[in-house]
N, C-alpha and C positions, 0 to 999 in steps of 0.2 A: 779561123786562126789556130795555130798550134805551136806549142813550145816557144811562144813569143818572149817569155822571160829568159830562156836560155839563149835565144838569138840576140837579145839585148845585152845580156851579160858578156857574150863573146866580143862585143864592141868595146867593153870597158878596159881601161888600162889597169895595171897592177896597183897604181896609186889610187885610182878611183875605188877599186874593190876594198880598200881599207875602210871605207864607210861601213861595209858589212862586218863590223866588229862588235862583239858584245851580244846583247839580247836583241833578237830580231823577230819581226812579224811579217808574214807574207799573206796579204789579203787577196783571196781569189786565186790561190796557187794552183789548185787542181793537182795534176801529176807532175807539174813543172816547178818545183820549189826553187826559189832564187838562190838559196844557200843551204847547205846540209844542216846547219844548226838552227835555222830559222823555224819559228812556229808557224804552221799553216792554219789559216782560217778560211773555210770554204762553206758552201751552202749547207752542208750537213752540220755545221757548227752554229748556224744562225744567220740572221739577216745582216749582211755586211753594211747595209745602210744605217743600221742601229747597233753597230759593233760594240760601242761602249756600254751597252746594256748586257753584253755577254762576257766582256773582258774588263777586268779592273786593273790589270797590270799596265806598266809603262815600259817603253822599249827604246833601245839605243838607235834603232832604225826601223821604220815601217816601209814596206815595199808593196806596191800593187801594180800589176800589169794587166791591162785590158779588162778591168773590172768596173771602173767608175761609169763607163758608158751604159752599164746594165742597171744602174741605180735610178730610181724614180725621182730622187731629189739630190743631184750631185753636189750642190753647195753644202747642204746639210751633212751628207755622207762624208765629204772631204773634211769638214770641221770636226767631225767625230774621229776620223782617222788621225787628224793632226793632234787631237787631244791625247792620243796614246803615245806620242813622241815625247821622250824625256827632254828636259832642258839641255841644250847642246847636241841633241840628236838630230836625225835626218828623216825626211820623208822623200822617198823616190817613187814617183808616179809616172806610169806609162799609159797613154791613151791613144786611140787611133786619130790621125789627122784627117779631118773630114773630106778634103778634096782627094787626097791620095787613096784613102780607103773606100769611102762611100761613093766617090766619083760622081757626085751630083744627084744621086738617087736617094729618095727618102719616101717611105721607110727603106731601110737598108736592104739591098738585094743579096748581100753577102752574109748578114747575120740578123735574123728577124727579131732577136731579143734586144738589139740596140735601141735604147730609149732616147739618146741624145747624141750629138756630135760635138767635136771640139776643134778649135782653130786658134791661131795667133793673130791673124790680121783683123782689121775692123769689119770689113764686109763679109757677108756670108750668103750662101744660097740656101742653107738649111733652115727649116722652120723650127728646129729644136736644137739650136747651136749655143754653145757656151764658149766665150773667149777665155782662155786659160789665165791670162793676166788678171782678169776681173775676179776669177775664182780665188786666186792666190791673194789678191788684195783684201779679201774678206777674212783672212786668217790672222791671228794675233801672234806677235813675237817672232815673226820671220826676220832673220838677220842676214840671210844670204840666200839667193836664188839663182838657179841656172835653168833656163828653158830653151830647148832646141828641138827642131824637127829632125827626125832620123829617117832617112830614105835609102839606106844602104841596099844596093842591089835592085833598086826600083827603076823600071824602064818607063821614062816619061814620053818617049816618042810615040805618037799615035793615040795618046789618051783621048777618050771621048770628051766632047765639049760639056761643060757643066750646065746641066738643064734640070728643071724641076721634074720630079717623077710624074707630076700631074700632066705634063706635056708629052709623056711617053705613052703611046697606045698600048693597051693591054697585051696585044699579040706580040709587040716588040719586047715588052718587059718579060713575057713568058719565054720568048726566044732567048733572051739574055740569061735567064735562069737555067734554061736547058744547056746553053753553051757553057755556063759556069760549071755545071755538073760534068760536062764533057772534058773541060779543062782540068778539073780535079782528077778525073780518071786518067789523064795523061801522066800523072805522078811525076811531074818534074821534067818531062821530055822537052827539049828545047823548042819544039815546033809550036808550043803554046804562044810564042811571041807574035805569030802571024795574026792571031785574033786581035791583039792590041793594035796592030797596024791597020786593021779593018775598022777600028773605032769601037770594038766590043769591050765593055768593062770586064776586067779580069781581076780576081783577087790575087794579086801578086805575092801576098804574104804566104799563100799556100806553096809558093815556089822559093821560099827563103828570103824574100825581100822584107824590108822594114817600111812601114807606112804609118809612122807614129810621132807623137810628141813626148819627149822626156822632160820631166820636171824634177829638179832636185832642190829641196828646201832644207835649210838648217834653222833650228829653233834657238832662240836666245838662251844663253846659259842662266 
């Protein structure tokens, strides 16, 4: 994934962007800071899963894009992130949607550092899945929440059937990984779509699509 924060920000309305007012924190920003005035917290600053041990400030908004799936204990990490939000402030969380991004394969064939997957529905194929609503239910003082799947630009036609990675022969998985590298090398050329038609899992986020869940939480004043 690359520049997922910018891709997400481009979908926001001017009204929504007013959330990004005041003192902000971007967890796992990398080189793609969500807002010019936000503070970045990344690996060089410490373990984001224990962020409250490194930061003592509170923020009007805390943003994190595609970082929680790298945490070894997402519920605990999320509680710590939430603790940094001021009363009346917001947490904006972006995570991959497991079916759109991982496409039934675990461990992930698109990002080997992914430790968990996320979903909205009850059922899951993933052995390491968290339902977003259950994570939010564990947070205190949430007075408003908005949770949506974002799939702008995502091509659903021809998606491979959701299967366990244990059922995929090693040679087929190896081939998928090689094709993934080939697809990335196409650098956005429209011909990558024929691979999806063949049932080959393709990381469509590499070509500008969104395959994620957006969570917006407001804390009680």
